Kinemage of the C-alpha trace (Angstrom):
@kinemage 1
@onewidth
@group {chain A} dominant
@subgroup {mainchain}
@vectorlist {calphas} color= white
{ca unk a 1} P 125.136 103.417 60.531
{ca unk a 2} L 125.221 106.961 59.044
{ca unk a 3} L 123.900 107.726 55.650
{ca unk a 4} L 126.324 108.204 52.728
{ca unk a 5} L 126.209 110.782 50.060
{ca unk a 6} L 126.744 109.437 46.624
{ca unk a 7} L 127.222 110.752 42.775
{ca unk a 8} L 126.917 109.484 39.404
{ca unk a 9} L 130.813 108.621 39.666
{ca unk a 10} L 130.980 106.677 42.675
{ca unk a 11} L 127.169 104.957 42.655
{ca unk a 12} L 128.113 101.801 40.981
{ca unk a 13} L 130.948 100.695 43.311
{ca unk a 14} L 128.862 101.658 46.439
{ca unk a 15} L 125.498 100.159 45.455
{ca unk a 16} L 125.508 97.862 42.224
{ca unk a 17} L 128.672 95.957 42.906
{ca unk a 18} L 127.845 95.625 46.576
{ca unk a 19} L 126.883 92.487 48.283
{ca unk a 20} L 124.038 92.825 50.664
{ca unk a 21} L 121.367 95.128 50.950
{ca unk a 22} L 121.443 99.115 50.048
{ca unk a 23} L 118.550 101.377 50.336
{ca unk a 24} L 118.864 104.416 48.132
{ca unk a 25} L 117.058 107.712 48.525
{ca unk a 26} L 116.923 109.769 45.390
{ca unk a 27} L 116.231 113.392 46.529
{ca unk a 28} L 116.583 116.961 45.807
{ca unk a 29} L 117.758 119.901 48.021
{ca unk a 30} L 114.562 122.083 46.878
{ca unk a 31} L 112.102 119.097 47.625
{ca unk a 32} L 109.583 119.473 50.499
{ca unk a 33} L 108.537 115.908 50.869
{ca unk a 34} L 112.621 114.967 50.642
{ca unk a 35} L 113.175 117.290 53.605
{ca unk a 36} L 110.358 115.372 55.575
{ca unk a 37} L 111.849 111.931 54.431
{ca unk a 38} L 115.497 112.925 55.481
{ca unk a 39} L 115.129 112.183 59.057
{ca unk a 40} L 112.976 109.396 58.727
{ca unk a 41} L 115.655 107.858 56.665
{ca unk a 42} L 118.480 108.762 59.117
{ca unk a 43} L 116.548 107.290 62.100
{ca unk a 44} L 116.151 104.018 59.933
{ca unk a 45} L 119.861 104.006 58.981
{ca unk a 46} L 120.480 103.977 62.658
{ca unk a 47} L 118.218 101.048 63.829
{ca unk a 48} L 119.165 98.629 60.679
{ca unk a 49} L 122.424 97.191 61.218
{ca unk a 50} L 123.307 94.982 58.203
{ca unk a 51} L 121.817 97.525 55.378
{ca unk a 52} L 123.899 100.312 53.741
{ca unk a 53} L 121.745 103.586 53.603
{ca unk a 54} L 122.700 106.050 50.729
{ca unk a 55} L 121.390 109.134 49.137
{ca unk a 56} L 121.798 110.616 45.846
{ca unk a 57} L 120.791 114.299 44.689
{ca unk a 58} L 118.949 113.879 41.387
{ca unk a 59} L 119.869 117.462 40.303
{ca unk a 60} L 123.523 116.352 40.530
{ca unk a 61} L 123.344 112.784 39.525
{ca unk a 62} L 120.870 112.829 36.601
{ca unk a 63} L 122.470 109.861 34.997
{ca unk a 64} L 121.732 107.529 37.781
{ca unk a 65} L 118.557 109.194 38.247
{ca unk a 66} L 117.169 108.303 34.800
{ca unk a 67} L 118.824 104.699 34.798
{ca unk a 68} L 116.622 104.090 37.792
{ca unk a 69} L 113.765 105.486 36.249
{ca unk a 70} L 113.141 107.976 39.069
{ca unk a 71} L 110.284 110.174 37.825
{ca unk a 72} L 109.379 111.788 41.142
{ca unk a 73} L 111.126 112.357 44.545
{ca unk a 74} L 111.721 111.339 46.997
{ca unk a 75} L 112.060 107.475 45.506
{ca unk a 76} L 113.525 105.066 47.798
{ca unk a 77} L 115.075 101.851 46.001
{ca unk a 78} L 116.061 98.595 47.774
{ca unk a 79} L 119.192 96.933 45.978
{ca unk a 80} L 120.106 93.454 47.077
{ca unk a 81} L 123.222 92.080 45.592
{ca unk a 82} L 123.284 94.665 42.775
{ca unk a 83} L 119.660 93.896 41.626
{ca unk a 84} L 116.662 96.127 42.451
{ca unk a 85} L 113.933 94.314 44.905
{ca unk a 86} L 111.714 97.106 45.966
{ca unk a 87} L 110.996 100.535 45.118
{ca unk a 88} L 108.641 103.160 46.702
{ca unk a 89} L 107.779 106.903 45.767
{ca unk a 90} L 106.998 109.457 48.157
{ca unk a 91} L 107.487 109.895 52.036
{ca unk a 92} L 107.380 106.636 53.962
{ca unk a 93} L 107.308 106.229 57.606
{ca unk a 94} L 110.263 104.508 59.448
{ca unk a 95} L 108.345 101.197 59.878
{ca unk a 96} L 107.471 100.741 56.151
{ca unk a 97} L 110.978 101.802 55.499
{ca unk a 98} L 112.248 99.199 57.718
{ca unk a 99} L 109.757 96.619 56.378
{ca unk a 100} L 111.045 97.313 52.890
{ca unk a 101} L 114.461 96.621 53.550
{ca unk a 102} L 113.831 93.103 55.686
């Protein structure tokens, strides 16, 4: 499954109103650790079938980043049936990411 790019206007419909599990990667284009996280996130999205993987740029979607209390990036948030069930700041390895969503 490929990673979907979201913004403030479509985030609610794609994440908060979705049944099932969604993993959100809050990132910025200028962020070095975010660039390290991107291929790991992409790999995990290809290995886990029943989970939606989405990215949201905090510079372009500040409202959503503030709503989720994102203070550092990258921040990964796991949302299940519209509720946050897990969160991690910083780069995580693929195994840890997959464990977060299971």
